[in-house]
C-alpha positions as a Markdown table, in Angstrom:
| # | Residue | x | y | z |
|---|---|---|---|---|
| 1 | Met | 17.7 | -98.0 | -3.4 |
| 2 | Lys | 14.0 | -97.2 | -3.6 |
| 3 | Val | 11.3 | -97.6 | -0.9 |
| 4 | Gly | 9.6 | -100.2 | -3.1 |
| 5 | His | 12.5 | -102.6 | -2.4 |
| 6 | Tyr | 10.9 | -103.2 | 1.1 |
| 7 | Phe | 7.6 | -104.2 | -0.5 |
| 8 | Glu | 8.8 | -106.7 | -3.0 |
| 9 | Gly | 7.0 | -110.0 | -2.7 |
| 10 | Arg | 4.5 | -108.6 | -0.2 |
| 11 | Gly | 0.8 | -107.8 | -0.8 |
| 12 | Tyr | 0.7 | -105.0 | 1.7 |
| 13 | Phe | 2.6 | -102.7 | 4.2 |
| 14 | Tyr | 1.5 | -100.4 | 7.0 |
| 15 | Leu | 1.7 | -96.7 | 6.7 |
| 16 | Met | 1.9 | -95.0 | 10.1 |
| 17 | His | 1.1 | -91.3 | 10.3 |
| 18 | Leu | 3.5 | -89.8 | 12.8 |
| 19 | Ser | 2.5 | -86.1 | 12.6 |
| 20 | Tyr | 1.3 | -86.2 | 16.2 |
| 21 | Gly | -1.9 | -84.2 | 15.9 |
| 22 | Thr | -1.7 | -80.8 | 17.7 |
| 23 | Tyr | 1.8 | -81.2 | 19.1 |
| 24 | Thr | 4.3 | -78.6 | 18.2 |
| 25 | Glu | 7.1 | -79.2 | 15.7 |
| 26 | Asp | 9.6 | -79.6 | 18.6 |
| 27 | Asp | 7.3 | -82.2 | 20.2 |
| 28 | Arg | 7.1 | -84.1 | 16.9 |
| 29 | Glu | 10.8 | -84.2 | 16.6 |
| 30 | Glu | 11.2 | -85.4 | 20.3 |
| 31 | His | 8.6 | -88.1 | 19.7 |
| 32 | Trp | 10.2 | -89.3 | 16.5 |
| 33 | Asn | 13.6 | -89.3 | 18.2 |
| 34 | Tyr | 12.1 | -91.5 | 21.0 |
| 35 | Ala | 10.6 | -93.8 | 18.4 |
| 36 | Arg | 13.8 | -94.1 | 16.4 |
| 37 | Asp | 16.1 | -94.5 | 19.4 |
| 38 | Asn | 13.9 | -97.0 | 21.2 |
| 39 | Ser | 12.8 | -99.0 | 18.0 |
| 40 | Leu | 9.1 | -98.3 | 18.5 |
| 41 | Ile | 6.0 | -97.1 | 16.8 |
| 42 | Gly | 3.1 | -96.0 | 18.9 |
| 43 | Leu | -0.6 | -95.2 | 19.0 |
| 44 | Asp | -2.8 | -93.7 | 21.7 |
| 45 | Leu | -6.2 | -92.4 | 22.4 |
| 46 | Pro | -6.0 | -92.1 | 26.2 |
| 47 | Asp | -9.6 | -90.9 | 26.9 |
| 48 | Glu | -11.1 | -93.7 | 24.9 |
| 49 | Val | -8.6 | -96.5 | 25.2 |
| 50 | Pro | -7.1 | -96.1 | 28.7 |
| 51 | Lys | -5.7 | -99.6 | 29.1 |
| 52 | Asn | -4.5 | -102.6 | 27.0 |
| 53 | Trp | -6.7 | -102.9 | 24.0 |
| 54 | Asn | -7.1 | -106.6 | 24.4 |
| 55 | Ala | -8.2 | -106.2 | 28.0 |
| 56 | Met | -11.0 | -103.8 | 27.1 |
| 57 | Ser | -14.5 | -105.2 | 27.2 |
| 58 | Asn | -16.3 | -106.0 | 24.0 |
| 59 | Ser | -18.9 | -103.4 | 24.8 |
| 60 | Ala | -16.2 | -100.7 | 25.2 |
| 61 | Lys | -14.7 | -101.7 | 21.9 |
| 62 | Gln | -18.1 | -101.7 | 20.1 |
| 63 | Ser | -18.9 | -98.3 | 21.5 |
| 64 | Leu | -15.7 | -97.0 | 20.0 |
| 65 | Arg | -16.5 | -98.7 | 16.8 |
| 66 | Leu | -19.8 | -96.9 | 16.5 |
| 67 | Arg | -18.6 | -93.5 | 17.6 |
| 68 | Arg | -15.1 | -93.4 | 16.1 |
| 69 | Pro | -14.8 | -96.3 | 13.5 |
| 70 | His | -11.4 | -95.2 | 12.2 |
| 71 | Trp | -9.9 | -95.4 | 15.7 |
| 72 | Phe | -11.5 | -98.8 | 16.2 |
| 73 | Glu | -9.8 | -100.0 | 13.0 |
| 74 | His | -6.5 | -98.4 | 14.0 |
| 75 | Phe | -6.4 | -100.3 | 17.3 |
| 76 | Glu | -7.4 | -103.6 | 15.8 |
| 77 | Met | -4.7 | -103.3 | 13.1 |
| 78 | Phe | -2.0 | -102.1 | 15.5 |
| 79 | Cys | -2.8 | -104.5 | 18.4 |
| 80 | Asn | -4.0 | -107.6 | 16.6 |
| 81 | Glu | -3.3 | -107.7 | 12.9 |
| 82 | Met | 0.3 | -106.6 | 12.6 |
| 83 | Lys | 2.7 | -109.5 | 12.8 |
| 84 | Val | 6.4 | -110.1 | 12.9 |
| 85 | Asp | 8.1 | -109.0 | 9.6 |
| 86 | Asp | 5.3 | -106.7 | 8.5 |
| 87 | Val | 6.8 | -103.6 | 6.9 |
| 88 | Val | 5.9 | -100.2 | 8.4 |
| 89 | Val | 6.6 | -96.9 | 6.8 |
| 90 | Ala | 6.6 | -94.0 | 9.3 |
| 91 | Ala | 5.4 | -90.8 | 7.6 |
| 92 | Asn | 5.6 | -87.3 | 8.9 |
| 93 | Gly | 2.2 | -86.1 | 7.6 |
| 94 | Gln | 1.7 | -86.3 | 3.9 |
| 95 | Asn | 5.0 | -84.9 | 2.7 |
| 96 | Ser | 7.9 | -86.9 | 4.1 |
| 97 | Ile | 9.1 | -90.3 | 5.4 |
| 98 | Leu | 10.9 | -90.7 | 8.7 |
| 99 | Gly | 11.6 | -94.4 | 8.7 |
| 100 | Ile | 11.0 | -97.8 | 7.3 |
| 101 | Gly | 11.2 | -100.9 | 9.4 |
| 102 | Lys | 9.7 | -104.3 | 10.3 |
| 103 | Val | 7.7 | -105.4 | 13.3 |
| 104 | Asn | 10.0 | -107.6 | 15.3 |
| 105 | Lys | 7.8 | -108.9 | 18.2 |
| 106 | Pro | 4.5 | -110.7 | 18.0 |
| 107 | Gln | 2.7 | -108.7 | 20.7 |
| 108 | Tyr | 2.1 | -105.1 | 21.2 |
| 109 | Glu | 2.6 | -103.5 | 24.7 |
| 110 | Tyr | 0.7 | -101.1 | 26.7 |
| 111 | Cys | 2.9 | -98.6 | 28.6 |
| 112 | Lys | 0.7 | -95.9 | 30.2 |
| 113 | Glu | 3.6 | -94.1 | 31.8 |
| 114 | Leu | 4.9 | -93.1 | 28.3 |
| 115 | Ser | 1.9 | -91.0 | 27.5 |
| 116 | Glu | 1.4 | -89.8 | 31.1 |
| 117 | Lys | 4.9 | -88.3 | 31.0 |
| 118 | Arg | 4.3 | -87.1 | 27.4 |
| 119 | Ile | 7.3 | -89.1 | 26.3 |
| 120 | Phe | 5.6 | -91.2 | 23.7 |
| 121 | Phe | 2.3 | -93.0 | 23.1 |
| 122 | Asp | 1.0 | -95.6 | 25.5 |
| 123 | His | 0.3 | -98.4 | 22.9 |
| 124 | Val | 3.7 | -99.4 | 21.4 |
| 125 | Arg | 5.1 | -102.0 | 19.0 |
| 126 | Ser | 8.7 | -103.0 | 18.7 |
| 127 | Ile | 10.2 | -102.2 | 15.3 |
| 128 | Lys | 13.6 | -103.0 | 13.8 |
| 129 | Trp | 14.3 | -99.9 | 11.8 |
| 130 | Asp | 16.1 | -100.6 | 8.5 |
| 131 | Arg | 16.1 | -96.9 | 7.7 |
| 132 | Ala | 15.4 | -94.2 | 10.3 |
| 133 | Gln | 16.2 | -90.6 | 9.4 |
| 134 | Asn | 17.1 | -87.8 | 11.7 |
| 135 | Tyr | 14.0 | -85.6 | 11.8 |
| 136 | Asp | 15.7 | -82.7 | 10.0 |
| 137 | Lys | 16.8 | -85.1 | 7.3 |
| 138 | Arg | 13.5 | -86.8 | 6.6 |
| 139 | Ile | 12.9 | -88.0 | 3.1 |
| 140 | Gln | 10.7 | -85.4 | 1.3 |
| 141 | Leu | 8.1 | -86.9 | -1.1 |
| 142 | Ser | 7.9 | -85.4 | -4.6 |
| 143 | Thr | 4.2 | -86.5 | -4.7 |
| 144 | Pro | 2.4 | -85.9 | -1.4 |
| 145 | Leu | 0.2 | -88.6 | 0.1 |
| 146 | Lys | -2.9 | -86.5 | -0.5 |
| 147 | Gly | -5.8 | -88.1 | 1.3 |
| 148 | Phe | -3.7 | -89.9 | 3.9 |
| 149 | Asp | -5.5 | -88.6 | 6.9 |
| 150 | Arg | -5.5 | -91.6 | 9.2 |
| 151 | Thr | -3.1 | -92.6 | 11.9 |
| 152 | Leu | -2.6 | -96.1 | 10.5 |
| 153 | Leu | -3.4 | -97.5 | 7.1 |
| 154 | Lys | -2.8 | -101.0 | 5.6 |
| 155 | Val | -1.7 | -100.2 | 2.1 |
| 156 | Lys | -2.4 | -102.9 | -0.4 |
| 157 | Ala | -0.3 | -103.7 | -3.5 |
| 158 | Asn | -0.6 | -101.5 | -6.6 |
| 159 | Thr | -2.8 | -98.9 | -4.8 |
| 160 | Arg | -2.1 | -95.2 | -5.1 |
| 161 | Phe | 0.0 | -94.9 | -1.9 |
| 162 | Trp | 1.9 | -98.1 | -2.8 |
| 163 | Lys | 2.9 | -96.6 | -6.2 |
| 164 | Ile | 3.8 | -93.2 | -4.8 |
| 165 | Leu | 6.1 | -94.7 | -2.1 |
| 166 | Ser | 7.6 | -97.4 | -4.2 |
| 167 | Asp | 9.3 | -94.9 | -6.5 |
| 168 | Val | 10.9 | -92.8 | -3.6 |
| 169 | Asp | 14.7 | -92.9 | -3.6 |
| 170 | Leu | 16.3 | -93.6 | -0.2 |
| 171 | Phe | 19.7 | -92.4 | -1.1 |
């Protein structure tokens, strides 16, 4: 089966970058294991978004929008645009896929203790993983996702990333 099977009949999917910034490779694996085992995806920016996104003031959100527009977009997509049955592809950087699943709850949750304890991210969404690889068995991409340098991206039909991922064999 190919990854594109999950996109059939859809006009978009979400590509979630799970390379975890400056964390070590061991931290990345631990974070992925937590995401896989707890059926979650996550996002955080604790210094800028220290509470539930939807409880933040409009002025705080607009400040973030002006200073860090990509992060404003990430939080809006993650917290307000994603909906039940949206497909999410979890990528480890630009070179491999960790999992493919669907959002399975309408609301996102804010769990500050996850990031405080460095377990995971504090903004989380519930995912039903259809395919979740062990970290050491992640699916390597023959064509890297060059230019995918965001944490979260809404990939529209027939775009470059759509085409690259559609042809990836899962087995």
